[in-house]
Structure formats: structure tokens, C-alpha cells
N, C-alpha and C positions, 0 to 999 in steps of 0.2 A: 500248802497254798503259799504262793509267794506274793508279797503285797505289790500294789501296783505302782509303776514309777511315776514320779511327780506330774508329768504331762497326761498320762493316762488317768490319774488320780483327779487332776483339774478336769478334764474332759468329762470323766464320769460323774463328778459333783456337778458339773454344769448341766449335764444331761437329766441327772436325778432331781434338779432343782434345790439341791442341797438339804433334802429334807427326809430321805429315806433313813429307817431305823434299823441298825444291825443288830444292836441289843434291844431286843423287843421293849416298848414301853410297858411298864407294869411289871416287868420282871425284876427279880433281885439283881442288884448292881454285882457284877463281878469282882472280886477281890484283886488287889494287886499281886500278881504272881510271878516268879522267875525274874525279880527285879535285881540286877546286878549290882546297883549301887543307889542310894538316895542322896539328892542335893538339897541343902537349904532344910533338910528335915531329917528326924529319926525315921526309920520305917514306919509306914500307916498301914491300917487295915480298914476295911470298910465297916467291922465291928466298932473300931475305934471312932470312926465318923458319924456313927449312927446319932441321930439328933441334929446333925448339921445338914445343911444344904451343901452338896458337893457337885463341882464342876469338874470333870476329868477332860483334859486337853490332849488329845494325841497330835504330836508335832515332831519335826526334826528340824535341825537348825539351819540347814542349806536349802530348805525348800521356801521358795519365794512367797508361796500362798500362806505356809505357816507364818513367816516373818511378818507378812502384812496383818496377820490376825493377832499377833503378840501384843500390841499396845492396848487393844481392846480387852484381851484377857487379863493383862496386868491392871488395868483401869478397875475391872470388876474387882479384882483381889483387894486393890486399895480401898475401893469405895464400899465393898459390902462385908469384908473380913470381919469387922466388929459387930456385924449383924447377925452373923452364923453361916456366911459363905466360906467354904474351904476350896481353893482352887489347888488341884494337882496336875501338874504337867506330866505327860508319859512321853519322854523322849524315846522314840522307837526310829532308830536309823535306817537310813535308805542306802547308805554306801558304807563300806567297811571302816573309812576313816572316821566316821559319825560315832563309832563304838567306843572310841577313846574317851575316858573320863575326864581326861585333862581338856579335850577338846569342848566336850559339853560344859564343863566348868567355864572355861573361856566364853563360851557363847551366853551363858547366864548372865555373866559379867557384862557382855556387849550389848545384850537386850534388857538389861535392868530386871532381871527376873528373880522376885524375892520369895515367891511362894514354892512350896515342895515341888520337887522334880524327881520322878522316878525313871531310871535309865533301864530301859526295857530292850537290851540288846538281843534277847533271844525271841522277840516278839511273843512272849508268853501272855502277858496281859492284852496286847492287841488281838491275840487270838481268842483269849476268854470273852472279849467285847464282840468277837466276830467282825472286827473293824477292818476296813479295806482302803480307808482314805487318810492322806494328810491334807489340811489338818481335819480333825474331828473333834467335835464337843459334845460330851454327854452330861446332862444334869441329873442328879440323884436327889430325891426328896428326903426328907428328915427319916422317914421310914426304910431307906436304903433301896428304893425302887427307882429303876431308870425310868424318866418321864419325859425326856426330849432328848432328841439329837439334831446335830446340824453337821453337814460335811461341806468342805470348801470355805471359801470367804463369803462375808456377806451376812445378812439376817441378823446384825448386831443389835438392832432396836428389839426384834422378837426374843433373841435370847435374853437381853438385858430384862425385858418385861417378864419373861417367864422366872428368872432370878429373882425379881422383885415380889412375884406373886408365891414363889415358892417359900420365900422368907417370910411372908406374910401369914402363911400357914403355921399353926402352931400345934 
């Protein structure tokens, strides 16, 4: 299955209201698989992250919708990392030139991304989540369960409220 082009992704996310769940809520979070390179971090696994709240953000650096969400994702990382939130970007390329590790690294600098980013050039993690959209956010609770997802731009208040609620659970 081929991922949707950016315009189709935007239209589909708008049509779906940005709230459909690909990885079903309550299901164990899929692991990061088939990652070609990790940026800003050693390789991570969901097992290592158990006990943390994890935000998985599927994005690509030329997608305008993704670019517009990055300030929010970066702010959540800065604001909540000391409270137990781990943000993991999963960079899944739409175009061949986005597969370049050097290009991804430049984009991380340009967008001031300090959290871990997995480079998913073969769409292995993308497929494990059943993802179809750029951008897509999945929240995983401390037990390793997918509890929330949002596709496309927006719902920043709802996403942050969910982050806070998950962090409050012990």
C-alpha cells in the first residue's frame, strides 16, 4: 500500500475530522521497526519507553501540514519532557530526496527539533501503525497502549489536554 500524497492526506484528514484511529485505541503500541537511522538519540524501543507517556509523530520535512505542527510538537517536548513525556518523530519520506539522512539532519536543525527522530525510509513503522497520513500523532500511555491519535493539523488543545491527563496518571 502506497502512502497518500500530501494533498490527498490533507483532504482525507479534513474529511475524517482528524480523529480516526489507525492503530486502534487500547492496542499495544507497535515498536519502531525497520529504522534506517536515529537522529538525536540512540535507537529506542517501546519496551525501553514503558512507564513513560510517548507521543509518536509521523512527519516528513517538506509537508507543509507537518511543518505547521512542528512548533506544537516541539513545545510539548520542551514543556513535558521532565514530567515523563517522550516525543519520538518518525520521519517517513514522501519523495525520494527525503530519504537522505543528510537532508533529514538539515531539517532537524532548520526546525529546531531536539527530540529523537527515527528515519523510516522503508515505511516499516508507518505500516506497523497502519498509518496513512502526514502528519499523524499517536499517544501511548505508561502501559504501552495506544490511547489517542490525531491526523492532520489542529486539535492542539485536545492533544495537549490528553498529554497532561496521561502524565497525571501514575
